[in-house]
N, CA, C and O atoms as a GROMACS GRO file, in nm:
protein
  552
    1UNK      N    1   0.084  -0.117   0.000
    1UNK     CA    2   0.000   0.000   0.000
    1UNK      C    3   0.090   0.124   0.000
    1UNK      O    4   0.186   0.132   0.076
    2UNK      N    5   0.056   0.219  -0.085
    2UNK     CA    6   0.136   0.340  -0.095
    2UNK      C    7   0.047   0.461  -0.064
    2UNK      O    8  -0.050   0.488  -0.134
    3UNK      N    9   0.082   0.532   0.043
    3UNK     CA   10   0.009   0.653   0.081
    3UNK      C   11   0.110   0.766   0.084
    3UNK      O   12   0.209   0.760   0.158
    4UNK      N   13   0.085   0.869   0.004
    4UNK     CA   14   0.179   0.981  -0.007
    4UNK      C   15   0.197   1.051   0.128
    4UNK      O   16   0.109   1.051   0.213
    5UNK      N   17   0.316   1.110   0.143
    5UNK     CA   18   0.340   1.190   0.262
    5UNK      C   19   0.264   1.322   0.247
    5UNK      O   20   0.220   1.358   0.138
    6UNK      N   21   0.249   1.392   0.358
    6UNK     CA   22   0.177   1.518   0.353
    6UNK      C   23   0.276   1.634   0.362
    6UNK      O   24   0.383   1.622   0.421
    7UNK      N   25   0.238   1.745   0.302
    7UNK     CA   26   0.325   1.864   0.299
    7UNK      C   27   0.308   1.947   0.426
    7UNK      O   28   0.405   1.976   0.496
    8UNK      N   29   0.184   1.985   0.454
    8UNK     CA   30   0.150   2.065   0.571
    8UNK      C   31   0.021   2.011   0.629
    8UNK      O   32  -0.081   2.004   0.560
    9UNK      N   33   0.025   1.974   0.754
    9UNK     CA   34  -0.096   1.922   0.817
    9UNK      C   35  -0.063   1.840   0.940
    9UNK      O   36   0.025   1.875   1.019
   10UNK      N   37  -0.137   1.731   0.956
   10UNK     CA   38  -0.126   1.651   1.078
   10UNK      C   39  -0.127   1.503   1.045
   10UNK      O   40  -0.190   1.458   0.949
   11UNK      N   41  -0.056   1.428   1.128
   11UNK     CA   42  -0.066   1.283   1.128
   11UNK      C   43  -0.112   1.245   1.269
   11UNK      O   44  -0.039   1.265   1.366
   12UNK      N   45  -0.231   1.192   1.278
   12UNK     CA   46  -0.285   1.148   1.406
   12UNK      C   47  -0.253   1.000   1.415
   12UNK      O   48  -0.310   0.918   1.343
   13UNK      N   49  -0.161   0.966   1.505
   13UNK     CA   50  -0.104   0.832   1.510
   13UNK      C   51  -0.134   0.764   1.644
   13UNK      O   52  -0.174   0.830   1.741
   14UNK      N   53  -0.114   0.636   1.648
   14UNK     CA   54  -0.134   0.553   1.768
   14UNK      C   55  -0.279   0.556   1.817
   14UNK      O   56  -0.306   0.549   1.937
   15UNK      N   57  -0.372   0.567   1.723
   15UNK     CA   58  -0.514   0.562   1.758
   15UNK      C   59  -0.549   0.416   1.787
   15UNK      O   60  -0.507   0.326   1.714
   16UNK      N   61  -0.624   0.393   1.891
   16UNK     CA   62  -0.669   0.257   1.922
   16UNK      C   63  -0.742   0.202   1.800
   16UNK      O   64  -0.828   0.269   1.742
   17UNK      N   65  -0.708   0.079   1.761
   17UNK     CA   66  -0.768   0.016   1.643
   17UNK      C   67  -0.921   0.023   1.651
   17UNK      O   68  -0.981  -0.014   1.752
   18UNK      N   69  -0.981   0.070   1.543
   18UNK     CA   70  -1.126   0.080   1.536
   18UNK      C   71  -1.182   0.217   1.572
   18UNK      O   72  -1.303   0.238   1.559
   19UNK      N   73  -1.100   0.310   1.617
   19UNK     CA   74  -1.148   0.442   1.661
   19UNK      C   75  -1.130   0.552   1.556
   19UNK      O   76  -1.176   0.664   1.577
   20UNK      N   77  -1.066   0.522   1.444
   20UNK     CA   78  -1.035   0.626   1.344
   20UNK      C   79  -1.162   0.691   1.289
   20UNK      O   80  -1.165   0.813   1.272
   21UNK      N   81  -1.264   0.614   1.261
   21UNK     CA   82  -1.385   0.672   1.202
   21UNK      C   83  -1.460   0.760   1.303
   21UNK      O   84  -1.523   0.858   1.265
   22UNK      N   85  -1.452   0.725   1.430
   22UNK     CA   86  -1.512   0.810   1.534
   22UNK      C   87  -1.443   0.947   1.535
   22UNK      O   88  -1.508   1.050   1.547
   23UNK      N   89  -1.312   0.946   1.522
   23UNK     CA   90  -1.236   1.071   1.517
   23UNK      C   91  -1.266   1.146   1.388
   23UNK      O   92  -1.280   1.268   1.388
   24UNK      N   93  -1.276   1.073   1.278
   24UNK     CA   94  -1.309   1.132   1.148
   24UNK      C   95  -1.440   1.211   1.157
   24UNK      O   96  -1.449   1.324   1.109
   25UNK      N   97  -1.540   1.151   1.219
   25UNK     CA   98  -1.671   1.217   1.234
   25UNK      C   99  -1.664   1.333   1.334
   25UNK      O  100  -1.719   1.440   1.308
   26UNK      N  101  -1.596   1.312   1.446
   26UNK     CA  102  -1.587   1.415   1.548
   26UNK      C  103  -1.519   1.541   1.496
   26UNK      O  104  -1.564   1.652   1.524
   27UNK      N  105  -1.412   1.524   1.420
   27UNK     CA  106  -1.339   1.639   1.365
   27UNK      C  107  -1.402   1.692   1.236
   27UNK      O  108  -1.352   1.789   1.178
   28UNK      N  109  -1.510   1.630   1.191
   28UNK     CA  110  -1.582   1.668   1.069
   28UNK      C  111  -1.487   1.676   0.949
   28UNK      O  112  -1.490   1.771   0.871
   29UNK      N  113  -1.405   1.573   0.936
   29UNK     CA  114  -1.306   1.571   0.828
   29UNK      C  115  -1.372   1.557   0.691
   29UNK      O  116  -1.310   1.592   0.590
   30UNK      N  117  -1.494   1.506   0.686
   30UNK     CA  118  -1.566   1.495   0.559
   30UNK      C  119  -1.597   1.632   0.498
   30UNK      O  120  -1.626   1.641   0.378
   31UNK      N  121  -1.592   1.738   0.578
   31UNK     CA  122  -1.621   1.872   0.529
   31UNK      C  123  -1.498   1.943   0.471
   31UNK      O  124  -1.510   2.051   0.413
   32UNK      N  125  -1.380   1.881   0.485
   32UNK     CA  126  -1.257   1.943   0.436
   32UNK      C  127  -1.238   1.918   0.287
   32UNK      O  128  -1.282   1.816   0.234
   33UNK      N  129  -1.173   2.012   0.222
   33UNK     CA  130  -1.140   1.999   0.081
   33UNK      C  131  -0.989   1.977   0.068
   33UNK      O  132  -0.916   2.064   0.020
   34UNK      N  133  -0.944   1.860   0.112
   34UNK     CA  134  -0.802   1.825   0.106
   34UNK      C  135  -0.790   1.673   0.112
   34UNK      O  136  -0.888   1.602   0.133
   35UNK      N  137  -0.668   1.625   0.092
   35UNK     CA  138  -0.647   1.481   0.100
   35UNK      C  139  -0.645   1.437   0.245
   35UNK      O  140  -0.580   1.498   0.330
   36UNK      N  141  -0.718   1.329   0.272
   36UNK     CA  142  -0.723   1.269   0.404
   36UNK      C  143  -0.708   1.119   0.386
   36UNK      O  144  -0.778   1.058   0.305
   37UNK      N  145  -0.616   1.060   0.460
   37UNK     CA  146  -0.598   0.915   0.455
   37UNK      C  147  -0.637   0.858   0.591
   37UNK      O  148  -0.587   0.903   0.694
   38UNK      N  149  -0.725   0.761   0.590
   38UNK     CA  150  -0.763   0.690   0.711
   38UNK      C  151  -0.711   0.547   0.696
   38UNK      O  152  -0.753   0.472   0.608
   39UNK      N  153  -0.620   0.511   0.784
   39UNK     CA  154  -0.559   0.379   0.779
   39UNK      C  155  -0.604   0.304   0.903
   39UNK      O  156  -0.582   0.349   1.015
   40UNK      N  157  -0.666   0.190   0.882
   40UNK     CA  158  -0.714   0.111   0.994
   40UNK      C  159  -0.636  -0.020   1.003
   40UNK      O  160  -0.591  -0.074   0.902
   41UNK      N  161  -0.622  -0.067   1.123
   41UNK     CA  162  -0.556  -0.194   1.151
   41UNK      C  163  -0.413  -0.201   1.100
   41UNK      O  164  -0.368  -0.305   1.053
   42UNK      N  165  -0.342  -0.090   1.108
   42UNK     CA  166  -0.199  -0.089   1.072
   42UNK      C  167  -0.121  -0.164   1.180
   42UNK      O  168  -0.162  -0.168   1.296
   43UNK      N  169  -0.010  -0.223   1.142
   43UNK     CA  170   0.071  -0.296   1.238
   43UNK      C  171   0.134  -0.199   1.338
   43UNK      O  172   0.180  -0.091   1.301
   44UNK      N  173   0.136  -0.241   1.464
   44UNK     CA  174   0.195  -0.161   1.570
   44UNK      C  175   0.278  -0.252   1.659
   44UNK      O  176   0.232  -0.358   1.701
   45UNK      N  177   0.401  -0.211   1.687
   45UNK     CA  178   0.488  -0.290   1.776
   45UNK      C  179   0.435  -0.289   1.919
   45UNK      O  180   0.447  -0.389   1.990
   46UNK      N  181   0.377  -0.177   1.961
   46UNK     CA  182   0.329  -0.164   2.100
   46UNK      C  183   0.198  -0.236   2.124
   46UNK      O  184   0.183  -0.306   2.224
   47UNK      N  185   0.102  -0.218   2.033
   47UNK     CA  186  -0.034  -0.267   2.060
   47UNK      C  187  -0.081  -0.375   1.963
   47UNK      O  188  -0.192  -0.427   1.978
   48UNK      N  189  -0.002  -0.410   1.866
   48UNK     CA  190  -0.043  -0.509   1.767
   48UNK      C  191  -0.109  -0.444   1.647
   48UNK      O  192  -0.069  -0.468   1.533
   49UNK      N  193  -0.213  -0.362   1.672
   49UNK     CA  194  -0.285  -0.291   1.565
   49UNK      C  195  -0.310  -0.148   1.610
   49UNK      O  196  -0.324  -0.119   1.729
   50UNK      N  197  -0.317  -0.059   1.512
   50UNK     CA  198  -0.350   0.081   1.541
   50UNK      C  199  -0.415   0.142   1.418
   50UNK      O  200  -0.408   0.085   1.308
   51UNK      N  201  -0.478   0.256   1.436
   51UNK     CA  202  -0.533   0.335   1.325
   51UNK      C  203  -0.449   0.462   1.313
   51UNK      O  204  -0.388   0.508   1.409
   52UNK      N  205  -0.448   0.519   1.193
   52UNK     CA  206  -0.375   0.642   1.165
   52UNK      C  207  -0.463   0.729   1.075
   52UNK      O  208  -0.531   0.678   0.986
   53UNK      N  209  -0.461   0.859   1.098
   53UNK     CA  210  -0.528   0.954   1.009
   53UNK      C  211  -0.426   1.057   0.965
   53UNK      O  212  -0.356   1.116   1.048
   54UNK      N  213  -0.416   1.079   0.834
   54UNK     CA  214  -0.328   1.182   0.779
   54UNK      C  215  -0.415   1.291   0.716
   54UNK      O  216  -0.502   1.261   0.635
   55UNK      N  217  -0.390   1.415   0.754
   55UNK     CA  218  -0.466   1.528   0.703
   55UNK      C  219  -0.368   1.623   0.636
   55UNK      O  220  -0.278   1.677   0.700
   56UNK      N  221  -0.386   1.644   0.506
   56UNK     CA  222  -0.293   1.729   0.431
   56UNK      C  223  -0.344   1.873   0.426
   56UNK      O  224  -0.362   1.932   0.320
   57UNK      N  225  -0.366   1.928   0.546
   57UNK     CA  226  -0.411   2.067   0.558
   57UNK      C  227  -0.398   2.106   0.705
   57UNK      O  228  -0.421   2.024   0.794
   58UNK      N  229  -0.362   2.230   0.730
   58UNK     CA  230  -0.356   2.279   0.867
   58UNK      C  231  -0.497   2.320   0.907
   58UNK      O  232  -0.557   2.408   0.845
   59UNK      N  233  -0.550   2.257   1.010
   59UNK     CA  234  -0.685   2.284   1.059
   59UNK      C  235  -0.680   2.302   1.211
   59UNK      O  236  -0.580   2.272   1.275
   60UNK      N  237  -0.790   2.351   1.266
   60UNK     CA  238  -0.803   2.357   1.412
   60UNK      C  239  -0.844   2.218   1.459
   60UNK      O  240  -0.946   2.164   1.416
   61UNK      N  241  -0.766   2.162   1.548
   61UNK     CA  242  -0.796   2.030   1.603
   61UNK      C  243  -0.830   2.044   1.749
   61UNK      O  244  -0.760   2.113   1.824
   62UNK      N  245  -0.936   1.981   1.790
   62UNK     CA  246  -0.977   1.980   1.930
   62UNK      C  247  -0.898   1.870   2.001
   62UNK      O  248  -0.940   1.754   2.001
   63UNK      N  249  -0.785   1.906   2.061
   63UNK     CA  250  -0.699   1.808   2.125
   63UNK      C  251  -0.766   1.746   2.247
   63UNK      O  252  -0.739   1.631   2.280
   64UNK      N  253  -0.855   1.821   2.314
   64UNK     CA  254  -0.929   1.763   2.427
   64UNK      C  255  -1.020   1.650   2.380
   64UNK      O  256  -1.031   1.547   2.446
   65UNK      N  257  -1.084   1.669   2.265
   65UNK     CA  258  -1.171   1.564   2.212
   65UNK      C  259  -1.090   1.440   2.178
   65UNK      O  260  -1.131   1.328   2.208
   66UNK      N  261  -0.974   1.460   2.116
   66UNK     CA  262  -0.889   1.345   2.083
   66UNK      C  263  -0.842   1.274   2.209
   66UNK      O  264  -0.842   1.151   2.216
   67UNK      N  265  -0.802   1.351   2.309
   67UNK     CA  266  -0.757   1.292   2.436
   67UNK      C  267  -0.868   1.217   2.506
   67UNK      O  268  -0.843   1.116   2.571
   68UNK      N  269  -0.990   1.265   2.492
   68UNK     CA  270  -1.106   1.197   2.550
   68UNK      C  271  -1.130   1.063   2.481
   68UNK      O  272  -1.157   0.962   2.547
   69UNK      N  273  -1.120   1.060   2.349
   69UNK     CA  274  -1.143   0.937   2.273
   69UNK      C  275  -1.033   0.836   2.302
   69UNK      O  276  -1.060   0.718   2.323
   70UNK      N  277  -0.908   0.882   2.301
   70UNK     CA  278  -0.795   0.792   2.325
   70UNK      C  279  -0.675   0.874   2.371
   70UNK      O  280  -0.611   0.940   2.288
   71UNK      N  281  -0.643   0.872   2.500
   71UNK     CA  282  -0.533   0.954   2.551
   71UNK      C  283  -0.395   0.909   2.505
   71UNK      O  284  -0.296   0.977   2.531
   72UNK      N  285  -0.386   0.794   2.438
   72UNK     CA  286  -0.257   0.743   2.390
   72UNK      C  287  -0.222   0.792   2.249
   72UNK      O  288  -0.118   0.756   2.195
   73UNK      N  289  -0.308   0.873   2.192
   73UNK     CA  290  -0.285   0.926   2.057
   73UNK      C  291  -0.166   1.020   2.057
   73UNK      O  292  -0.141   1.092   2.154
   74UNK      N  293  -0.092   1.018   1.946
   74UNK     CA  294   0.014   1.115   1.923
   74UNK      C  295  -0.024   1.195   1.799
   74UNK      O  296  -0.065   1.138   1.698
   75UNK      N  297  -0.011   1.326   1.805
   75UNK     CA  298  -0.039   1.411   1.689
   75UNK      C  299   0.093   1.471   1.642
   75UNK      O  300   0.160   1.544   1.716
   76UNK      N  301   0.130   1.438   1.519
   76UNK     CA  302   0.250   1.495   1.458
   76UNK      C  303   0.209   1.613   1.372
   76UNK      O  304   0.123   1.600   1.284
   77UNK      N  305   0.270   1.728   1.397
   77UNK     CA  306   0.244   1.847   1.317
   77UNK      C  307   0.350   1.851   1.207
   77UNK      O  308   0.470   1.848   1.234
   78UNK      N  309   0.303   1.858   1.081
   78UNK     CA  310   0.393   1.853   0.966
   78UNK      C  311   0.392   1.989   0.896
   78UNK      O  312   0.287   2.046   0.867
   79UNK      N  313   0.513   2.039   0.869
   79UNK     CA  314   0.526   2.164   0.794
   79UNK      C  315   0.640   2.146   0.694
   79UNK      O  316   0.750   2.104   0.731
   80UNK      N  317   0.613   2.177   0.569
   80UNK     CA  318   0.713   2.163   0.462
   80UNK      C  319   0.774   2.023   0.461
   80UNK      O  320   0.896   2.007   0.455
   81UNK      N  321   0.689   1.921   0.468
   81UNK     CA  322   0.728   1.779   0.462
   81UNK      C  323   0.805   1.729   0.583
   81UNK      O  324   0.857   1.617   0.581
   82UNK      N  325   0.815   1.808   0.689
   82UNK     CA  326   0.892   1.767   0.807
   82UNK      C  327   0.804   1.775   0.931
   82UNK      O  328   0.722   1.865   0.945
   83UNK      N  329   0.823   1.679   1.022
   83UNK     CA  330   0.754   1.683   1.150
   83UNK      C  331   0.821   1.789   1.236
   83UNK      O  332   0.939   1.778   1.270
   84UNK      N  333   0.745   1.892   1.272
   84UNK     CA  334   0.802   2.000   1.352
   84UNK      C  335   0.762   1.990   1.499
   84UNK      O  336   0.822   2.054   1.585
   85UNK      N  337   0.660   1.907   1.527
   85UNK     CA  338   0.617   1.891   1.666
   85UNK      C  339   0.548   1.756   1.681
   85UNK      O  340   0.470   1.715   1.594
   86UNK      N  341   0.577   1.688   1.790
   86UNK     CA  342   0.506   1.566   1.827
   86UNK      C  343   0.432   1.598   1.955
   86UNK      O  344   0.492   1.632   2.057
   87UNK      N  345   0.301   1.586   1.950
   87UNK     CA  346   0.221   1.624   2.066
   87UNK      C  347   0.157   1.499   2.125
   87UNK      O  348   0.081   1.430   2.057
   88UNK      N  349   0.188   1.471   2.251
   88UNK     CA  350   0.125   1.360   2.324
   88UNK      C  351  -0.004   1.414   2.386
   88UNK      O  352  -0.010   1.528   2.431
   89UNK      N  353  -0.104   1.331   2.387
   89UNK     CA  354  -0.233   1.373   2.443
   89UNK      C  355  -0.252   1.313   2.582
   89UNK      O  356  -0.176   1.226   2.624
   90UNK      N  357  -0.352   1.359   2.650
   90UNK     CA  358  -0.384   1.314   2.784
   90UNK      C  359  -0.534   1.327   2.803
   90UNK      O  360  -0.604   1.390   2.723
   91UNK      N  361  -0.584   1.268   2.910
   91UNK     CA  362  -0.726   1.283   2.943
   91UNK      C  363  -0.750   1.427   2.988
   91UNK      O  364  -0.689   1.472   3.085
   92UNK      N  365  -0.837   1.499   2.921
   92UNK     CA  366  -0.866   1.636   2.964
   92UNK      C  367  -0.946   1.637   3.095
   92UNK      O  368  -1.024   1.546   3.122
   93UNK      N  369  -0.926   1.740   3.174
   93UNK     CA  370  -0.999   1.755   3.300
   93UNK      C  371  -1.148   1.780   3.276
   93UNK      O  372  -1.232   1.744   3.359
   94UNK      N  373  -1.178   1.842   3.161
   94UNK     CA  374  -1.316   1.878   3.130
   94UNK      C  375  -1.335   1.867   2.979
   94UNK      O  376  -1.245   1.903   2.903
   95UNK      N  377  -1.450   1.818   2.937
   95UNK     CA  378  -1.484   1.819   2.795
   95UNK      C  379  -1.614   1.896   2.776
   95UNK      O  380  -1.704   1.890   2.859
   96UNK      N  381  -1.621   1.969   2.665
   96UNK     CA  382  -1.737   2.053   2.638
   96UNK      C  383  -1.791   2.020   2.499
   96UNK      O  384  -1.718   2.026   2.400
   97UNK      N  385  -1.919   1.985   2.493
   97UNK     CA  386  -1.990   1.957   2.368
   97UNK      C  387  -1.927   1.846   2.284
   97UNK      O  388  -1.933   1.849   2.161
   98UNK      N  389  -1.866   1.749   2.351
   98UNK     CA  390  -1.810   1.633   2.282
   98UNK      C  391  -1.904   1.514   2.298
   98UNK      O  392  -1.919   1.433   2.206
   99UNK      N  393  -1.968   1.504   2.413
   99UNK     CA  394  -2.064   1.396   2.441
   99UNK      C  395  -2.191   1.461   2.496
   99UNK      O  396  -2.192   1.576   2.539
  100UNK      N  397  -2.299   1.383   2.493
  100UNK     CA  398  -2.427   1.432   2.544
  100UNK      C  399  -2.467   1.352   2.668
  100UNK      O  400  -2.442   1.232   2.675
  101UNK      N  401  -2.528   1.419   2.763
  101UNK     CA  402  -2.576   1.353   2.884
  101UNK      C  403  -2.698   1.267   2.848
  101UNK      O  404  -2.789   1.311   2.777
  102UNK      N  405  -2.696   1.145   2.897
  102UNK     CA  406  -2.804   1.051   2.866
  102UNK      C  407  -2.916   1.052   2.969
  102UNK      O  408  -3.015   0.980   2.955
  103UNK      N  409  -2.901   1.133   3.074
  103UNK     CA  410  -3.002   1.141   3.177
  103UNK      C  411  -3.120   1.226   3.127
  103UNK      O  412  -3.103   1.345   3.103
  104UNK      N  413  -3.239   1.165   3.112
  104UNK     CA  414  -3.354   1.242   3.063
  104UNK      C  415  -3.399   1.352   3.160
  104UNK      O  416  -3.471   1.444   3.120
  105UNK      N  417  -3.358   1.343   3.286
  105UNK     CA  418  -3.395   1.444   3.384
  105UNK      C  419  -3.291   1.555   3.398
  105UNK      O  420  -3.310   1.649   3.474
  106UNK      N  421  -3.182   1.543   3.326
  106UNK     CA  422  -3.077   1.645   3.331
  106UNK      C  423  -3.129   1.776   3.269
  106UNK      O  424  -3.208   1.775   3.175
  107UNK      N  425  -3.083   1.886   3.323
  107UNK     CA  426  -3.124   2.018   3.274
  107UNK      C  427  -3.089   2.035   3.126
  107UNK      O  428  -3.155   2.111   3.054
  108UNK      N  429  -2.984   1.966   3.079
  108UNK     CA  430  -2.943   1.978   2.938
  108UNK      C  431  -3.044   1.916   2.843
  108UNK      O  432  -3.043   1.945   2.724
  109UNK      N  433  -3.131   1.830   2.895
  109UNK     CA  434  -3.237   1.772   2.811
  109UNK      C  435  -3.345   1.874   2.780
  109UNK      O  436  -3.409   1.869   2.675
  110UNK      N  437  -3.366   1.968   2.874
  110UNK     CA  438  -3.469   2.070   2.858
  110UNK      C  439  -3.410   2.198   2.799
  110UNK      O  440  -3.464   2.255   2.705
  111UNK      N  441  -3.300   2.241   2.856
  111UNK     CA  442  -3.233   2.364   2.812
  111UNK      C  443  -3.130   2.325   2.705
  111UNK      O  444  -3.013   2.304   2.736
  112UNK      N  445  -3.173   2.317   2.582
  112UNK     CA  446  -3.087   2.266   2.475
  112UNK      C  447  -2.973   2.360   2.438
  112UNK      O  448  -2.880   2.318   2.369
  113UNK      N  449  -2.977   2.488   2.482
  113UNK     CA  450  -2.864   2.578   2.451
  113UNK      C  451  -2.750   2.561   2.549
  113UNK      O  452  -2.640   2.611   2.525
  114UNK      N  453  -2.774   2.491   2.660
  114UNK     CA  454  -2.667   2.471   2.757
  114UNK      C  455  -2.557   2.385   2.698
  114UNK      O  456  -2.583   2.289   2.626
  115UNK      N  457  -2.432   2.422   2.729
  115UNK     CA  458  -2.321   2.340   2.683
  115UNK      C  459  -2.323   2.206   2.758
  115UNK      O  460  -2.356   2.200   2.876
  116UNK      N  461  -2.287   2.102   2.688
  116UNK     CA  462  -2.275   1.970   2.748
  116UNK      C  463  -2.135   1.962   2.809
  116UNK      O  464  -2.036   1.945   2.738
  117UNK      N  465  -2.127   1.973   2.941
  117UNK     CA  466  -1.998   1.977   3.010
  117UNK      C  467  -1.984   1.853   3.098
  117UNK      O  468  -2.072   1.821   3.178
  118UNK      N  469  -1.871   1.786   3.081
  118UNK     CA  470  -1.840   1.669   3.162
  118UNK      C  471  -1.704   1.690   3.227
  118UNK      O  472  -1.612   1.743   3.165
  119UNK      N  473  -1.693   1.647   3.353
  119UNK     CA  474  -1.571   1.666   3.431
  119UNK      C  475  -1.512   1.528   3.462
  119UNK      O  476  -1.584   1.435   3.497
  120UNK      N  477  -1.380   1.517   3.448
  120UNK     CA  478  -1.310   1.393   3.479
  120UNK      C  479  -1.311   1.373   3.630
  120UNK      O  480  -1.255   1.454   3.704
  121UNK      N  481  -1.374   1.264   3.675
  121UNK     CA  482  -1.385   1.239   3.819
  121UNK      C  483  -1.302   1.119   3.863
  121UNK      O  484  -1.276   1.103   3.983
  122UNK      N  485  -1.260   1.035   3.770
  122UNK     CA  486  -1.180   0.917   3.804
  122UNK      C  487  -1.080   0.893   3.692
  122UNK      O  488  -1.114   0.835   3.588
  123UNK      N  489  -0.954   0.937   3.713
  123UNK     CA  490  -0.851   0.924   3.609
  123UNK      C  491  -0.813   0.779   3.583
  123UNK      O  492  -0.780   0.744   3.470
  124UNK      N  493  -0.818   0.696   3.685
  124UNK     CA  494  -0.779   0.556   3.668
  124UNK      C  495  -0.874   0.482   3.575
  124UNK      O  496  -0.830   0.405   3.489
  125UNK      N  497  -1.004   0.506   3.590
  125UNK     CA  498  -1.105   0.436   3.510
  125UNK      C  499  -1.162   0.522   3.397
  125UNK      O  500  -1.257   0.480   3.331
  126UNK      N  501  -1.106   0.640   3.374
  126UNK     CA  502  -1.151   0.732   3.269
  126UNK      C  503  -1.300   0.765   3.280
  126UNK      O  504  -1.374   0.758   3.182
  127UNK      N  505  -1.344   0.801   3.399
  127UNK     CA  506  -1.485   0.830   3.422
  127UNK      C  507  -1.509   0.981   3.420
  127UNK      O  508  -1.445   1.057   3.492
  128UNK      N  509  -1.604   1.020   3.335
  128UNK     CA  510  -1.648   1.159   3.327
  128UNK      C  511  -1.791   1.167   3.376
  128UNK      O  512  -1.872   1.077   3.351
  129UNK      N  513  -1.823   1.276   3.447
  129UNK     CA  514  -1.958   1.297   3.498
  129UNK      C  515  -2.011   1.432   3.450
  129UNK      O  516  -1.937   1.530   3.439
  130UNK      N  517  -2.141   1.434   3.423
  130UNK     CA  518  -2.209   1.556   3.383
  130UNK      C  519  -2.194   1.662   3.491
  130UNK      O  520  -2.211   1.634   3.609
  131UNK      N  521  -2.162   1.783   3.450
  131UNK     CA  522  -2.146   1.894   3.545
  131UNK      C  523  -2.276   1.926   3.617
  131UNK      O  524  -2.274   1.973   3.730
  132UNK      N  525  -2.388   1.903   3.552
  132UNK     CA  526  -2.517   1.944   3.606
  132UNK      C  527  -2.584   1.836   3.692
  132UNK      O  528  -2.635   1.866   3.800
  133UNK      N  529  -2.583   1.711   3.644
  133UNK     CA  530  -2.657   1.606   3.716
  133UNK      C  531  -2.566   1.496   3.770
  133UNK      O  532  -2.613   1.407   3.842
  134UNK      N  533  -2.439   1.500   3.738
  134UNK     CA  534  -2.339   1.405   3.782
  134UNK      C  535  -2.356   1.263   3.729
  134UNK      O  536  -2.301   1.168   3.784
  135UNK      N  537  -2.434   1.248   3.621
  135UNK     CA  538  -2.446   1.116   3.558
  135UNK      C  539  -2.316   1.083   3.487
  135UNK      O  540  -2.254   1.168   3.423
  136UNK      N  541  -2.275   0.958   3.499
  136UNK     CA  542  -2.151   0.911   3.438
  136UNK      C  543  -2.172   0.887   3.288
  136UNK      O  544  -2.281   0.850   3.245
  137UNK      N  545  -2.067   0.910   3.210
  137UNK     CA  546  -2.074   0.881   3.067
  137UNK      C  547  -2.072   0.731   3.040
  137UNK      O  548  -2.122   0.687   2.936
  138UNK      N  549  -2.015   0.653   3.130
  138UNK     CA  550  -2.006   0.507   3.107
  138UNK      C  551  -2.124   0.435   3.165
  138UNK      O  552  -2.132   0.313   3.155
   0.00000   0.00000   0.00000
């Protein structure tokens, strides 16, 4: 398989196998007018399999959203065919408008203009809770 290198943009690497399309949708990559490569089930020495996304355009990336989906992701920033920065992600302390509260009694079910805010309450188990009703995302 031959996938061209990118000139200016991002390589989102070390994505947990099977999560690339979730990231593709979250970042709304279908709306971009540039080359995008989504590679699934690539060989990985660390995990056996991984997904990779290559974006041949400089865009605004929500690093908190990526960290929420998979904190082991690495984002390589590419400029003039060279990696100029490798950014490691982490679990964000708070996520905004990335997930929706599933509690039908939550204020966000009625007040639809309210931001969907979740706070990290358990780093070991990756548990986020709604700021308003404290319902867990899991």
